[in-house]
C-alpha positions as CSV (number, residue, x, y, z in Angstrom):
1,M,99.8,115.7,120.1
2,S,98.1,116.4,117.1
3,K,97.8,119.6,115.8
4,E,94.4,121.5,115.2
5,I,92.2,120.6,112.8
6,G,92.2,123.3,109.9
7,D,89.8,123.9,106.9
8,K,92.1,122.1,104.7
9,D,91.6,118.9,106.8
10,Y,88.1,119.4,106.8
11,R,87.8,119.8,103.0
12,T,90.3,116.5,102.8
13,L,88.1,114.5,105.3
14,A,85.4,115.3,103.4
15,A,86.5,114.4,100.0
16,F,87.8,111.0,101.4
17,R,84.2,110.5,102.6
18,L,82.7,111.5,99.2
19,T,85.0,109.0,97.4
20,L,83.9,106.2,99.7
21,R,80.3,106.9,99.5
22,R,81.0,106.7,95.8
23,F,82.7,103.5,95.9
24,L,79.8,102.0,98.1
25,H,77.2,103.2,95.6
26,F,79.4,101.5,93.0
27,S,79.4,98.2,95.0
28,E,75.7,98.2,95.9
29,T,74.7,99.3,91.9
30,A,76.9,96.4,90.9
31,A,75.8,93.8,93.3
32,E,72.1,94.9,92.1
33,A,72.8,94.5,88.7
34,A,74.0,90.9,89.3
35,G,70.8,90.1,91.1
36,L,72.4,90.6,94.4
37,S,71.6,92.9,97.3
38,P,74.5,94.6,98.9
39,Q,74.2,92.4,102.0
40,Q,74.4,89.2,99.6
41,H,77.5,90.2,97.7
42,Q,79.2,90.7,100.9
43,A,78.2,87.6,102.4
44,L,79.5,85.8,99.2
45,L,82.5,87.7,99.6
46,A,83.1,87.0,103.2
47,V,82.7,83.1,102.5
48,R,84.9,83.3,99.8
49,A,87.4,85.2,101.8
50,A,87.4,82.5,105.2
51,P,89.8,80.1,105.2
52,G,88.9,77.0,103.4
53,A,86.3,79.3,101.4
54,T,83.8,77.8,104.3
55,M,82.6,79.7,107.4
56,L,80.2,78.7,110.3
57,V,76.8,80.6,110.0
58,G,77.8,82.1,113.3
59,E,81.0,83.6,112.1
60,L,79.1,84.8,108.9
61,A,76.7,87.0,111.3
62,E,79.9,88.2,113.1
63,A,81.7,89.1,109.6
64,L,78.5,91.2,108.8
65,L,77.8,92.6,111.9
66,I,74.5,91.0,112.0
67,R,72.6,88.6,114.5
68,P,72.6,84.9,113.8
69,H,69.1,84.2,113.2
70,S,69.6,87.5,110.3
71,A,72.3,85.5,109.1
72,S,70.5,82.4,109.2
73,G,67.6,83.9,106.9
74,L,70.7,85.4,104.5
75,V,72.1,81.9,103.9
76,D,68.4,80.5,103.3
77,R,67.8,83.1,100.4
78,L,71.5,82.7,99.2
79,E,70.6,79.1,99.2
80,R,67.2,79.3,97.1
81,L,69.5,81.2,94.6
82,G,71.9,78.3,94.3
83,L,74.7,80.7,95.2
84,I,75.7,79.0,98.5
85,S,75.4,75.5,100.1
86,R,75.0,74.2,103.5
87,I,77.7,71.4,105.3
88,S,76.6,70.0,108.1
89,P,78.9,67.6,109.3
90,G,77.3,64.6,111.0
91,G,74.0,66.0,110.7
92,D,74.8,68.7,113.5
93,R,72.8,71.8,112.7
94,R,74.4,73.8,115.3
95,Q,77.8,73.6,113.4
96,V,76.3,74.4,109.7
97,S,79.0,75.9,107.6
98,V,78.6,77.5,104.2
99,A,80.4,77.6,101.0
100,L,79.6,78.9,97.5
101,T,78.6,77.1,95.0
102,P,80.3,77.0,91.2
103,E,77.7,79.5,90.2
104,G,78.0,81.7,93.3
105,E,81.8,81.6,92.6
106,A,81.2,82.8,89.2
107,V,78.9,85.8,90.3
108,L,81.7,86.8,93.0
109,A,84.3,86.5,90.8
110,S,82.4,89.0,88.0
111,L,81.8,91.4,90.9
112,S,85.4,91.0,92.4
113,S,86.9,91.8,89.1
114,A,84.7,95.0,88.7
115,H,85.1,96.1,92.0
116,R,89.3,95.2,91.7
117,T,88.9,97.6,88.4
118,E,87.4,100.6,90.4
119,L,89.5,100.2,93.5
120,R,92.6,100.5,90.9
121,R,91.0,103.6,89.6
122,L,90.4,105.3,92.7
123,R,93.9,104.3,94.2
124,P,95.7,107.5,93.1
125,L,92.7,109.8,94.4
126,L,92.5,107.6,97.8
127,E,96.6,107.8,98.4
128,E,96.4,111.6,97.7
129,L,93.6,112.4,100.1
130,V,95.4,110.0,103.0
131,S,98.5,112.1,102.2
132,K,97.2,115.1,102.9
133,L,96.2,114.1,106.4
């Protein structure tokens, strides 16, 4: 059984959530400075992190917790920006994969480097807060 949650636990949880919100704000601001919405940045990251750095549009929808038609629209916008390309083997539009273009790779690499630096900066604080729980 876990012990009762006390004032110290509430303060720690509040500090942890604040730190996460600050990181998310950093992430959103960085994406917007790169000319992307936070969701577009998240999509680029999901595709790049997928095995083979390609992903079916339906898998992207699952990764972003959005509906398939929303993922398709997101891919359309990223394609217009020149950041993603569609790959449909044999012309089958039901099995469309997406991959980052070289420009998409460059934008994502820049954003990911900044995010890694910020997470390394936050790591001691996050570890301290988790250890208090």
